[in-house]
C-alpha positions in Angstrom: 83.8 159.4 100.1 85.3 156.2 100.9 85.6 154.3 104.4 89.1 153.3 105.8 88.6 149.0 104.9 88.1 150.6 100.9 91.1 152.6 101.4 92.8 149.2 102.7 91.5 147.8 99.9 92.8 150.4 97.8 96.2 150.0 99.0 96.9 146.2 99.2 96.1 146.1 95.5 97.9 149.0 94.2 101.3 147.2 96.1 100.1 143.8 94.7 100.1 144.9 91.4 103.1 147.0 92.0 105.1 144.3 93.9 104.1 141.2 90.4 105.1 144.5 87.8 108.1 145.1 89.5 109.3 142.0 89.8 108.0 140.5 86.6 110.2 143.1 84.1 113.0 142.4 85.0 113.2 138.7 83.9 111.0 139.8 80.9 113.3 142.0 80.1 116.3 139.4 79.7 113.8 136.5 78.0 112.3 139.1 75.2 116.0 140.2 74.5 117.4 136.8 73.8 114.7 135.7 71.5 114.6 138.6 69.5 111.1 140.5 70.7 112.8 144.0 70.1 112.2 147.2 68.6 114.0 150.2 67.4 114.3 152.8 69.6 113.9 155.8 67.1 113.9 158.3 69.2 117.9 157.8 69.8 121.1 158.7 67.8 122.2 155.9 68.5 118.8 153.2 67.6 119.2 151.3 70.2 117.3 148.2 70.2 115.3 147.5 73.3 113.2 144.4 73.8 109.5 144.6 73.3 105.8 143.3 74.9 106.7 144.5 78.5 102.5 144.6 78.6 102.9 141.4 79.5 104.2 142.3 83.0 101.5 144.8 83.5 99.0 142.5 82.9 100.5 140.1 85.1 100.2 142.4 87.7 97.0 143.8 87.3 95.1 140.5 86.8 97.1 138.7 89.9 95.5 141.9 91.7 92.0 141.8 90.4 92.0 137.5 91.3 93.1 138.6 95.3 88.9 140.7 94.8 87.3 138.0 93.3 89.0 135.4 96.0 87.1 137.6 98.5 84.2 138.2 97.0 84.3 141.5 95.9 82.0 142.8 93.5 82.5 139.4 92.1 80.5 139.6 88.8 82.0 143.5 87.8 85.7 141.5 88.8 85.0 139.0 86.6 84.3 140.3 83.7 86.4 143.1 83.7 89.2 140.8 83.7 87.9 139.1 80.3 88.0 142.1 78.6 91.0 142.9 79.9 92.5 139.9 78.5 90.9 139.9 75.3 92.2 143.2 75.0 95.4 142.2 75.7 95.7 139.2 73.5 94.3 141.5 70.5 97.0 143.8 71.4 99.5 140.6 71.1 98.2 139.2 68.2 98.9 143.3 66.7 102.3 142.8 68.2 103.3 139.0 65.9 101.0 139.7 63.4 100.4 143.6 62.8 96.3 143.4 62.7 94.7 146.5 60.3 93.4 149.4 60.9 90.3 148.3 61.1 90.5 144.6 62.7 92.2 146.1 65.9 88.7 148.1 67.1 85.9 146.0 65.7 87.4 143.2 68.1 88.2 144.9 70.4 84.3 146.3 70.2 83.5 142.6 70.3 86.0 141.5 73.2 84.5 144.1 75.7 80.5 143.3 74.8 81.1 141.0 78.2 80.9 144.2 79.8 77.3 144.8 79.2 76.9 141.9 81.5 78.1 143.7 84.3 77.6 147.5 83.3 74.2 147.4 81.3 72.0 147.4 84.2 72.3 150.4 85.6 72.4 152.3 82.3 73.1 156.0 82.9 76.3 158.8 82.9 77.0 161.3 85.9 77.0 164.1 84.4 79.7 166.9 86.1 77.8 169.7 87.9 74.2 168.5 86.1 73.4 164.6 87.8 72.7 161.6 85.9 71.8 161.2 82.7 69.8 157.9 81.6 70.3 156.4 78.6 68.0 153.8 78.5 68.7 151.5 75.2 71.3 153.1 73.5 73.5 152.4 76.4 74.4 148.9 75.4 76.2 149.8 72.1 78.1 152.0 73.9 79.7 150.6 76.6 81.9 148.2 74.2 82.2 151.3 72.0 83.7 153.3 75.0 86.6 150.5 75.9 87.6 149.8 72.1 88.6 154.1 71.6 89.6 154.0 75.2 92.2 151.7 74.2 92.8 152.6 70.6 93.4 156.1 72.2 96.1 155.1 74.5 97.4 153.6 71.5 97.5 156.2 69.5 98.7 158.2 72.2 102.2 156.5 72.7 106.1 156.6 71.3 108.5 158.0 73.8 110.1 156.4 76.5 108.0 156.7 79.7 104.8 158.6 78.0 102.5 155.8 77.8 103.2 154.5 81.2 103.8 157.7 83.2 100.3 159.7 81.5 98.1 156.2 82.3 99.3 156.3 85.8 98.3 160.3 85.8 95.2 159.6 84.5 94.4 156.7 86.5 95.3 158.0 89.7 93.1 160.9 89.2 90.4 158.8 87.5 90.9 157.2 91.6 90.2 160.3 93.3 87.0 161.0 91.4 85.9 157.0 91.9 86.2 157.9 95.5 84.7 161.4 95.4 81.0 160.3 93.9 81.4 156.6 95.7 78.3 157.7 97.1 76.3 157.9 94.0 77.7 155.3 92.0 78.1 152.3 93.6 79.9 149.4 95.1 83.8 149.7 94.5 84.8 147.0 92.3 85.5 150.1 89.5 87.9 151.7 92.5 90.0 148.0 92.5 89.9 148.3 88.9 91.6 151.0 88.8 94.1 150.7 91.6 95.3 147.3 90.1 95.6 149.4 87.0 98.1 151.9 89.1 100.3 149.4 90.7 101.2 147.4 87.4 102.3 150.7 85.7 104.4 152.0 88.7 106.1 149.0 89.2 106.3 149.0 85.3 107.5 153.2 85.2 111.2 152.5 86.0 112.1 150.0 83.4 109.8 152.5 81.0 111.1 155.6 81.5 114.1 157.5 80.0 116.0 155.8 78.6 113.8 153.1 78.5 114.6 149.9 78.9 111.7 147.4 77.5 108.4 149.2 75.4 105.2 148.0 76.4 103.6 147.1 72.6 100.2 147.3 72.0 99.5 144.9 74.3 100.4 146.7 77.0 98.6 149.6 75.6 95.1 147.2 74.6 95.5 146.7 78.0 96.0 149.9 80.1 93.2 152.1 77.8 91.0 148.7 78.3 91.5 149.0 81.8 90.7 152.3 82.5 88.4 152.6 80.3 86.4 149.2 81.8 86.9 150.8 85.5 85.6 154.1 84.5 82.6 152.7 83.8 82.5 150.5 86.5 82.0 153.9 88.7 79.5 155.3 85.8 82.5 158.3 85.3 82.7 157.9 82.0 82.1 162.0 81.5 85.3 162.5 84.2 87.4 160.1 82.2 87.0 161.5 79.1 88.1 165.1 80.6 90.8 163.6 82.8 92.0 161.8 79.1 92.0 165.1 77.6 95.4 164.8 75.8 93.9 161.5 74.5 91.2 163.2 73.0 93.0 165.4 71.8 95.6 163.6 69.7 92.8 160.9 68.6 91.1 163.4 67.0 94.2 165.0 65.2 95.0 161.8 63.8 92.0 161.0 62.4 90.2 164.1 61.3 94.4 165.0 59.2 94.2 161.5 57.8 90.6 161.1 57.7 90.3 157.3 58.4 91.6 154.9 61.0 94.8 154.2 60.5 98.0 152.0 61.3 101.1 154.4 62.4 103.3 152.3 61.3 102.5 153.1 58.3 103.6 156.5 58.6 107.7 158.2 59.5 108.5 158.4 63.4 109.6 161.4 64.7 112.5 162.7 63.9 115.7 162.7 66.2 118.7 165.1 64.9 122.6 164.2 65.6 122.0 166.1 68.9 119.2 163.9 70.2 116.5 166.9 69.4 113.4 165.8 68.5 111.7 167.5 65.7 108.3 166.7 63.6 107.8 164.0 61.3 108.5 163.4 58.0 104.6 163.2 57.6 103.1 165.7 59.8 101.9 167.3 57.4 99.3 164.3 56.1 99.2 162.9 59.7 98.9 165.1 62.6 99.4 164.3 66.0 99.5 166.3 69.6 103.3 165.2 70.1 104.7 166.8 66.9 102.6 169.2 67.0 104.0 170.0 70.2 107.6 170.3 68.9 106.5 172.2 65.7 106.6 174.6 67.6 109.8 173.9 69.4 112.7 170.9 69.5 113.2 169.6 72.6 114.7 166.6 73.4 112.9 163.4 74.5 112.3 163.8 78.1 111.4 167.6 77.9 108.8 166.0 75.7 107.3 163.6 78.0 107.5 166.2 80.5 105.4 168.2 79.2 102.4 165.2 77.6 102.8 164.6 81.7 102.1 167.6 83.1 99.1 168.4 80.2 97.2 165.0 81.9 97.9 166.1 85.5 95.8 169.6 84.3 93.0 167.4 82.8 93.3 165.0 86.1 92.9 167.8 87.8 89.8 169.3 86.4 88.2 166.3 86.6 88.8 165.9 90.1 87.9 169.8 90.4 84.3 169.5 89.0 83.6 165.8 91.0 84.1 167.9 94.0 81.8 170.5 92.8 79.4 168.3 91.7 79.2 167.0 95.4 77.7 170.2 96.0 
């Protein structure tokens, strides 16, 4: 379990990233709209124009918090390498927002961007498996590290699209992983991974008021790739990758549904979005028969308005996160 000093550092990390992101988002909304960086909110009847690339504010809060941790000399190598990996992932997301990278280019670039993490996380090639203890992976750990980061980033990128959805779900998963990491801190090592997740949590909470229904700004791929890579990096640093998969089961299920239905990695903009009726109710996309996903599956059972759908997705993430926490507690006995 974490001590009082570690808890103090985590609170400072969360508060700092929260303040930076919360303060940076309103001027970003204004600026993006002024320069025409906006997108149509296709899930609203009146199709309003919403500012895009809000991930800049999320990254600003996250990076500032980690820079403070590096300045204090806490897990210096891990913090700096992790910041580099998340920065590169955010840059790839920004490129995708501007240039629309191909379905294969984005994960490939993400894989190479995550390679530096091997320097910090590859020295202890093992996994903590719930209820079973540690699993030694040896040299197999080397290719797994960057794969886990790019897979996590793209899973978050795919599990997005509704007001407050990607931010709320990511915040719940991140919070649950902080608890998991705190419970398993003794066997997993230092606090660097906890600080990474704490920095992300503060940024997500700071951004949520502007992204929840009705959203004033979207995260863009710069935001989703930044979020996904940060969660993956934090989990890898704490050696709780298996717990992260459990906590993020809705992401995994959604990603699997997309891959198995389409048969290959594709870009979501190539398919039609979830539809909205004149009464504001959401119904499955016209592409649902060829590209299935978790959101459209829920809507195929019962149409509902956007806030209702998001609440269901948040509850699902809460349930999977709670399962991860319970397994972490049981693993300590």
